[in-house]
C-alpha positions in Angstrom: 39.7 29.1 27.6 36.8 31.4 28.7 34.5 32.7 25.9 31.2 34.5 25.6 29.4 31.2 25.5 31.4 29.6 28.3 32.7 32.4 30.5 34.4 30.1 32.9 36.1 28.1 30.2 36.3 24.3 30.5 35.2 23.2 33.9 36.8 20.3 35.8 34.7 17.2 36.0 33.8 17.8 39.6 32.0 21.1 38.7 29.8 19.1 36.2 28.3 17.4 39.2 27.2 20.8 40.7 23.5 21.3 41.2 22.5 24.9 40.8 19.1 26.2 42.0 17.7 29.3 40.3 15.1 31.1 42.3 13.4 33.7 40.1 14.1 32.1 36.7 12.9 34.8 34.5 14.8 36.2 31.5 18.2 36.6 33.2 17.8 33.2 35.0 17.1 31.5 31.7 20.1 33.1 30.1 22.3 31.9 33.0 20.8 28.4 32.8 21.7 28.2 29.1 25.4 29.0 30.0 25.3 26.1 32.5 23.6 23.6 30.2 25.5 20.4 29.9 28.0 21.5 32.5 25.9 21.5 35.7 22.5 20.2 36.7 20.1 23.2 36.8 17.0 23.3 38.9 14.5 26.2 39.1 11.8 27.1 41.5 8.5 28.0 39.9 5.1 28.9 41.3 3.3 27.5 38.3 3.1 23.9 37.5 2.1 24.9 34.0 5.5 26.3 33.4 7.2 23.0 34.1 7.2 21.9 30.5 8.8 25.1 29.4 11.6 24.7 31.9 12.2 21.1 31.0 12.5 22.0 27.3 15.4 24.3 28.4 17.1 21.5 30.3 16.0 22.8 33.7 14.5 20.6 36.4 11.3 22.4 37.6 10.5 22.5 41.3 7.0 23.8 42.2 7.0 26.1 45.3 6.1 29.6 46.3 8.3 32.1 48.2 5.1 33.6 49.7 4.1 30.2 51.1 7.1 29.1 53.2 5.6 25.7 53.9 6.1 24.8 50.2 9.9 25.4 50.3 11.0 22.5 52.5 11.8 20.3 49.6 14.5 22.7 48.5 16.8 21.9 51.5 19.9 20.0 50.6 19.1 19.9 46.8 21.6 22.4 45.5 25.3 23.0 45.9 24.9 26.5 44.6 22.1 29.1 44.6 21.1 31.9 42.2 18.5 34.1 43.8 16.9 36.6 41.3 13.4 36.8 42.7 12.1 40.3 43.6 10.6 41.1 46.9 6.8 41.5 47.2 5.6 45.1 46.6 2.8 45.1 49.1 2.1 43.8 52.6 2.2 45.0 56.2 6.0 44.8 56.5 6.7 46.9 53.3 10.4 47.5 54.2 11.1 43.7 54.6 11.8 41.0 52.0 10.0 38.1 53.5 10.6 36.0 50.4 14.3 36.0 50.8 13.9 35.3 54.5 11.7 32.3 53.8 14.2 31.0 51.3 17.1 31.4 53.6 15.3 29.6 56.4 14.3 26.7 54.1 17.9 26.2 52.7 19.4 26.2 56.2 17.4 23.1 57.2 19.8 20.7 55.5 23.2 20.9 53.7 23.0 24.6 52.6 24.6 25.5 49.3 28.3 26.3 49.2 27.8 29.5 47.2 25.0 31.9 46.7 24.5 34.8 44.3 21.8 37.4 44.9 20.6 39.9 42.3 20.0 43.2 44.1 19.6 46.7 42.6 21.9 49.8 42.4 18.9 51.7 43.8 20.2 50.8 47.3 22.7 53.7 46.9 20.0 56.3 46.6 20.7 59.6 45.0 24.5 60.2 44.7 24.3 63.6 42.8 26.1 62.1 39.8 29.1 60.8 41.8 31.0 57.7 40.7 29.9 55.0 43.1 32.0 52.1 44.4 30.7 49.1 46.4 32.1 50.6 49.6 29.7 53.5 49.5 27.1 53.3 52.3 23.6 52.5 51.2 20.9 55.2 51.4 17.7 53.7 50.0 15.2 56.4 49.2 12.3 54.2 48.0 10.4 51.3 49.6 11.6 49.2 46.6 15.2 49.9 47.5 14.7 49.5 51.2 13.4 45.9 50.6 16.5 45.2 48.6 18.7 46.4 51.4 16.8 44.1 53.7 17.3 41.2 51.3 21.0 41.9 51.0 21.4 41.7 54.8 19.5 38.4 54.9 21.7 36.9 52.2 25.0 38.0 53.8 23.8 36.7 57.2 22.9 33.4 55.5 26.5 33.3 54.2 28.1 34.0 57.5 25.8 31.6 59.4 26.3 28.6 57.0 29.7 29.2 55.6 28.3 29.8 52.1 30.2 32.3 49.8 27.4 34.8 49.4 27.8 37.4 46.7 25.6 40.5 46.1 25.2 41.8 42.6 24.0 45.4 42.5 22.3 45.7 39.1 21.1 48.9 37.2 18.9 48.9 34.2 18.9 45.7 32.2 18.6 45.9 28.4 18.6 43.6 25.4 16.9 43.5 22.0 15.5 40.0 22.7 14.2 40.8 26.2 10.6 41.9 26.8 10.7 45.6 27.4 14.5 45.4 27.0 14.7 48.5 24.8 13.1 52.0 25.1 11.3 51.6 21.7 7.8 51.8 23.1 8.6 54.8 25.2 10.2 56.6 22.2 7.2 55.8 20.0 5.0 57.4 22.6 7.1 60.5 22.7 7.5 60.4 26.5 9.7 63.3 27.6 13.0 63.3 29.4 14.7 65.9 31.5 16.5 68.8 30.0 20.3 68.6 30.3 20.6 70.9 33.4 18.1 68.8 35.3 19.1 65.4 34.0 20.6 62.4 35.9 23.2 59.8 35.3 22.0 56.2 34.8 23.8 52.9 34.4 23.0 49.8 32.3 24.0 46.2 31.7 23.2 43.9 28.8 21.2 40.9 29.9 23.7 38.5 28.4 26.6 40.1 30.3 24.5 40.0 33.5 23.9 36.3 33.0 27.6 35.7 32.6 28.4 37.7 35.7 25.9 35.5 37.7 27.7 32.4 36.5 31.2 33.7 37.2 30.2 35.0 40.6 29.0 31.5 41.6 32.5 30.3 41.4 34.8 33.3 41.7 33.2 35.7 44.1 34.8 36.4 47.4 32.8 35.5 50.5 30.1 38.1 51.4 31.2 40.4 48.6 29.3 43.1 46.7 29.8 43.8 43.0 28.4 46.6 40.8 27.4 44.9 37.6 27.3 47.5 34.8 28.9 48.3 31.5 31.4 51.1 30.8 28.8 53.6 29.5 28.5 57.0 31.3 25.5 58.7 30.0 22.7 60.9 31.4 19.2 59.5 31.0 18.4 61.9 28.2 21.6 61.1 26.3 20.7 57.4 26.6 17.3 57.9 25.1 18.8 60.2 22.3 21.3 57.4 21.5 18.6 54.7 21.4 16.4 56.9 19.2 19.3 57.5 16.8 20.1 53.8 16.6 16.5 52.9 16.0 15.8 55.6 13.5 13.2 57.2 15.7 12.6 60.8 16.8 14.5 61.9 19.9 12.3 62.5 22.9 11.2 66.0 23.9 13.1 67.6 26.8 11.3 69.2 29.7 12.1 70.8 33.1 11.9 68.8 36.3 8.8 70.8 37.3 7.1 70.0 34.0 8.1 66.3 34.4 6.3 66.2 37.8 3.1 67.2 36.0 3.4 64.9 33.0 5.0 61.7 34.1 3.9 58.8 36.4 5.5 58.4 39.8 7.4 55.3 38.8 9.1 57.1 36.0 9.8 60.1 38.2 11.4 57.9 40.8 14.2 57.0 38.4 14.7 60.6 37.5 15.3 61.5 41.1 18.5 59.6 41.5 21.8 60.2 39.7 24.9 58.0 40.0 27.7 56.5 37.9 28.5 52.9 39.0 32.2 51.9 39.3 32.6 48.4 37.7 36.3 47.9 38.4 35.7 45.3 41.1 33.6 43.3 38.6 36.4 43.2 36.1 39.4 42.8 38.4 38.0 40.3 41.0 35.6 38.3 38.8 37.5 38.8 35.6 34.4 39.5 33.6 35.2 40.7 30.1 32.1 42.6 28.9 30.7 41.4 25.6 28.8 44.7 25.4 31.0 47.4 27.1 28.9 50.3 25.7 25.2 50.4 25.4 25.5 51.2 21.7 27.1 47.8 21.1 24.0 45.9 22.4 21.3 48.2 21.0 22.0 47.6 17.3 
């Protein structure tokens, strides 16, 4: 039976021979790898040979290569039966709207025996500002930032890769990731600094997902996702940003952040923080639950913050 530790339940013997390549094996990748341990062979691309020992200690086979140096990726071809791609695009370069990393990976994997399934971790930012509307996966993308535009480009590359090779390629659109045991996974530091949030009449809706639930979604999508399918991966919480910070402050026993107008925020806050305050949407996660059958371990952000 499925469980929080083994969300797919007991896998048939043939699945234990699966070889899963994780590209972008950071916090979420490591969490997903732990779920696969002993059930599949897990490989991970790393740019640093010095990280090899850490990956081996987690039961992961390290492969040294660099998405920014396509010539180093040739050895990946034919190694994996399934792919988890969580690496972010570069943030600089001449072609700022492109994700050349994903393009290099797709080209390398097509050289020989491409994986049968691929899962790409994108961002809910591809929807742009939705004025607080509830957003399903069928909504057209409207990226308003270079960061989101690069993710749209990556999504297109992954879906084309799936159509060209026959791989079942799934796109996971991910909002804010949180967890107490994740670096920067709670707003504690921001609350301690007293960083302001928008007053209610100017505030925006945001969505979240616990890192453990995201890792489980990645694993399930590898086996259950429909071909070339998009999934919003979020919990059931519907809060505006200020309400989220108020809740976090209450749970942590810290002062609630001050509220300011949007005009005042433009004068006080850095551009990166302001960019998240310029988009309001509520993600619809029904496809995640109905098609992938994911039962959220942390359905409300309050469950995972304490």
